[in-house]
N, C-alpha and C positions, 0 to 999 in steps of 0.2 A: 280225500283229498275234498279240503272247505273250497265252496264254490266264489267266495269272495276274494280267493287268492289270499287271505291274511289281511288283505289293507281296511282299515277303517272307514267306511261311507263304500265301499267298494258296491254292494245291494244296491245301496239308495241313488247311487249315479246310476249303475244298469236300469233302475224303476224307472228314474227319469227320461235315460233315450227311448227306453221304449214307450213308455206314454208319449214320449214328444211323436216318437217314428209312428206310432196310431194317429195322431192329430196331424202331422202332416200329411196321413194318405187319405185321410177324412175329408180335410180339403180338396185334393185332387180329383177324389169321387164324387163331390161335391161341384167341383170349377168343372167337370165331365159331361156334365148333366144330357138329355138328350135334346131333341129340336122340338120340343114344347114350348110353347111363350110362356114365360115363367109369372107373367102375370093373369097368367088363364084366358077360354075362350072372350071373342068381343071387345078385348084392350083395343086400345089404341095402335096403330104403325108407331115403330123408330122415331124418333125426330131425327133429323139430319144431323152434322157434325156443329153446323152451322148452329144450328135451333130454329132455323126457320122452318121446317116442318114440310118447305117444297119439295115436290118430284125433283127427282134429280142433282137436289142437293146433297144429297149423302156422297156424290161423285166427287163433289170437289175438293181438290188436292191444294190449292193458295188462292187467296184473294187478291183480284187484279192488284189495289192498293198498297200488299206487302211486296209487292216485286220493286227494284227501284228502277228508274228508269236509266240506260245506261251500265246495268246490271242485271242480276237474278237471285235469284234461293236454289239452293240445291234440297231436294225434297226425295232423301235416299229412302225413304220407308216408302215413299210410292214409285220410285223408278225413278223420277225425272230432274231433270233442272229445267226451270220456267225464268227465262229471259225476257227484255223489256229493254231492245235495241236504241226502240225510239220511243217517244212519247204512245201510248197506246198499238203499238205492236209487240206480242208477244210470238217465241217461239217456245217448244220443249224439244229436248237431247235426253239421250241415254245421262247417268251420272256414271258409268263406266269410263274410264282411260282407254283406247285403241293401244295401246303400248303393253301393257300387261296387264289390263284387268283389274287395277288399281281403282276405286272411286275416287271422282274428281272432289276438291276437299275446298274450294274455295272460287268465287266468283266476283270479280276484280278486274280494274283497267280495261274492262271491257272486254276483257278476256275467262274463258272457264280453266281454272285450273287445276293439274295434278301434282301433288306435291312428292308424289312417290320419287317420280323423275323428270320434274319440272315440266311437262308437256301444256301446253297452252292453245286452247281453241277457241275461236270467235262465238260473241256472244250471239253475231246478227245468222251464221251460217254450219258452226260446229264446224267450220275448216279448219287446216295445222295452223297456227301462227308460228308455233316453234316446238322443235321434237323436244325427245328423240319419236313421237308417236309421227307414224306417215301418212293413219288412216282418219279421218272427220270424226268427229261424236254424231251414231247415227240421230238423225232426226225423232222424236216423237210426236205423235200428230193430237195437239191436245184443242180444246173446243174452250171459246173466251164468250160468258154469258154475261153479258152485266159488267158485275163485279166478279162474277164467278172463272174460276180458271180448273177444267175437270180433263182427265184424260179421256181422249176419242172412245 
């Protein structure tokens, strides 16, 4: 019995797929390198995401200037919603609705909103403005240092 199933080009496709699999495995192995510094000994410390290189700057989740007064920003990947109810006052809250654990999806009109079931929470203290949620959004400790806002 033939290994190519009698189809023209079957071995070519099989070779191509095998080669692609080998390349994919090599990429995965390269990405899973050790803890060594890839730049070698004596290299400079990594810079902060904002490029400042300042200590603690790597922990910055958002710039104060990026949080609108009377609104906020959802930083799901950082696990926080940062609001600015009044100028210069910043608050942090969980980005997960207390009703059925859906992620909140918008900050608008003075509330943090979950569109799964339309629960709305105050940007000032996380309290429920309208349900079905009955519990407030848990507060998250944040630190404001000039224009930098980070998790405590």
